[in-house]
C-alpha positions in Angstrom: 19.4 -16.2 7.7 20.4 -12.6 7.0 21.2 -10.8 9.6 23.8 -13.9 10.1 25.5 -12.7 7.2 25.6 -8.9 8.0 25.2 -9.1 11.2 22.7 -6.8 14.1 23.6 -3.0 13.0 21.6 -4.0 9.4 19.3 -5.8 11.3 18.0 -2.7 14.0 18.3 -0.4 11.3 15.6 -2.2 8.9 13.3 -2.6 11.9 14.1 1.4 12.1 13.1 1.9 8.4 9.9 -0.6 8.2 7.2 2.1 9.4 8.2 4.9 6.5 8.4 1.9 4.1 5.3 1.3 5.1 3.5 4.8 4.8 5.3 5.3 1.6 3.7 2.1 0.4 0.7 4.0 1.4 1.0 6.8 0.3 1.9 5.2 -3.4 -0.8 2.9 -3.6 -3.0 6.5 -2.8 -1.2 7.4 -5.0 -2.1 5.1 -7.6 -5.3 4.7 -7.0 -5.7 8.9 -7.8 -3.7 8.2 -10.9 -6.0 5.6 -12.4 -9.9 5.5 -12.3 -10.8 5.8 -8.9 -14.7 4.1 -10.1 -12.5 1.2 -11.5 -11.2 0.1 -7.7 -14.5 1.2 -5.6 -15.9 -1.2 -7.9 -13.7 -4.0 -5.4 -14.9 -2.0 -2.5 -18.2 -3.6 -0.9 -20.5 -1.1 0.9 -19.1 1.4 -1.9 -19.5 -0.6 -5.1 -23.3 -0.4 -4.5 -23.5 3.4 -4.8 -21.9 3.7 -8.2 -24.6 1.4 -10.5 -24.1 2.6 -13.9 -27.8 2.9 -16.3 -27.2 0.9 -19.5 
């Protein structure tokens, strides 16, 4: 529907930018994990969360 208004040129441009946008999204997600508390994020990973048990 959007390509009907914008034309095929912008559809091709969007297809070309999908890998770049995906890569930057991945870099942003990894950067967010790096900036925040990494143990908080890794507690949700099934294999890794058993390795960081807290001694209470």
